[in-house]
C-alpha positions as CSV (number, residue, x, y, z in Angstrom):
1,M,-75.1,-201.3,87.1
2,E,-74.2,-198.7,84.8
3,W,-71.2,-196.2,85.1
4,E,-73.6,-193.4,85.6
5,E,-75.6,-195.1,88.5
6,A,-72.2,-196.4,90.2
7,A,-70.8,-192.8,89.8
8,Q,-73.8,-191.6,91.7
9,G,-73.4,-194.0,94.4
10,F,-69.5,-193.5,95.1
11,A,-70.1,-189.7,94.8
12,A,-72.8,-190.0,97.7
13,M,-70.1,-191.8,100.3
14,G,-67.5,-189.1,99.0
15,S,-67.1,-187.0,102.3
16,E,-66.3,-187.8,105.9
17,A,-69.4,-186.8,107.2
18,R,-71.6,-189.1,105.0
19,L,-68.9,-192.3,105.3
20,Q,-69.3,-191.7,108.8
21,V,-73.1,-192.1,108.9
22,L,-73.1,-194.9,106.5
23,R,-70.6,-196.5,108.6
24,C,-73.2,-196.3,111.5
25,L,-76.2,-197.2,110.0
26,I,-74.2,-200.5,108.5
27,R,-73.0,-201.2,112.4
28,A,-76.5,-201.2,113.1
29,G,-77.8,-203.7,110.7
30,E,-81.7,-204.1,109.2
31,A,-82.8,-202.6,112.2
32,G,-81.6,-199.2,110.9
33,L,-81.3,-196.1,113.5
34,T,-83.4,-193.2,114.6
35,V,-82.2,-189.8,113.1
36,G,-81.7,-188.8,116.7
37,D,-79.6,-192.0,117.4
38,I,-77.2,-191.3,114.3
39,Q,-76.9,-187.8,115.6
40,E,-76.0,-188.7,119.1
41,R,-73.5,-191.6,117.8
42,T,-71.7,-189.3,115.0
43,G,-71.8,-186.0,116.9
44,I,-73.1,-184.2,113.6
45,A,-75.7,-181.5,114.1
46,P,-79.0,-182.3,113.0
47,S,-79.5,-179.8,110.1
48,T,-76.4,-181.2,108.7
49,L,-77.2,-184.4,109.2
50,A,-80.5,-184.1,107.2
51,H,-78.6,-182.9,104.3
52,H,-75.8,-186.0,104.6
53,L,-78.9,-188.5,105.0
54,K,-80.9,-186.8,102.0
55,F,-77.8,-187.0,99.8
56,L,-77.5,-190.9,100.8
57,T,-81.0,-191.8,100.2
58,G,-81.0,-189.8,96.9
59,A,-78.2,-192.1,95.8
60,G,-79.9,-195.3,97.3
61,V,-77.1,-196.3,99.7
62,V,-79.5,-195.6,102.5
63,A,-83.0,-195.8,102.7
64,Q,-85.5,-194.1,104.9
65,E,-89.2,-195.5,106.7
66,R,-91.6,-193.1,108.9
67,L,-92.6,-195.0,111.8
68,G,-95.0,-193.3,114.0
69,R,-93.2,-189.7,114.8
70,S,-89.5,-191.4,113.8
71,T,-87.9,-191.9,111.0
72,I,-85.7,-195.0,110.9
73,S,-82.7,-194.6,108.4
74,R,-81.4,-198.2,107.3
75,A,-78.0,-198.7,105.2
76,E,-79.0,-200.8,101.6
77,F,-77.1,-203.7,101.6
78,S,-77.8,-205.1,98.1
79,R,-76.7,-201.4,97.2
80,L,-73.2,-201.1,98.7
81,E,-72.7,-204.7,97.5
82,A,-73.6,-203.8,94.1
83,L,-71.4,-201.0,94.4
84,A,-68.4,-202.9,95.9
85,G,-69.0,-205.5,93.0
86,F,-68.8,-202.9,90.4
87,I,-65.6,-201.4,91.7
88,L,-63.9,-205.2,92.2
89,S,-65.4,-206.8,89.3
90,E,-62.4,-206.4,87.0
91,C,-59.6,-206.8,90.0
92,C,-56.3,-207.9,88.7
93,A,-57.6,-208.3,85.3
94,D,-54.9,-206.3,83.4
95,A,-51.8,-208.4,86.0
96,G,-51.6,-211.4,83.4
97,K,-50.9,-208.8,80.7
98,R,-48.0,-207.1,82.7
99,A,-46.2,-209.9,84.1
100,A,-46.4,-211.5,80.4
101,N,-44.9,-208.1,79.1
102,D,-42.4,-208.1,81.8
103,G,-41.3,-211.6,81.1
């Protein structure tokens, strides 16, 4: 994952409301939720929710699928795992250097 791609993904999650939506979808699992279900669970106004979902889908952390007259939103688990891997990939890489300099 490149820096620009990671920044876009993290920026999409950069508001409390979008984190609420994403967490709601993560809890729902692969089945996902309708927009109405998300609205009911988060209390976010429909027009505001549409804006947040657009932002999350644009960054690839949420996918949407049209089923009849409903739209199902799902967390993109592989993308979220890639973002987590990106931010954690160098965990503690400099810890040994600091310990060596302190000793």
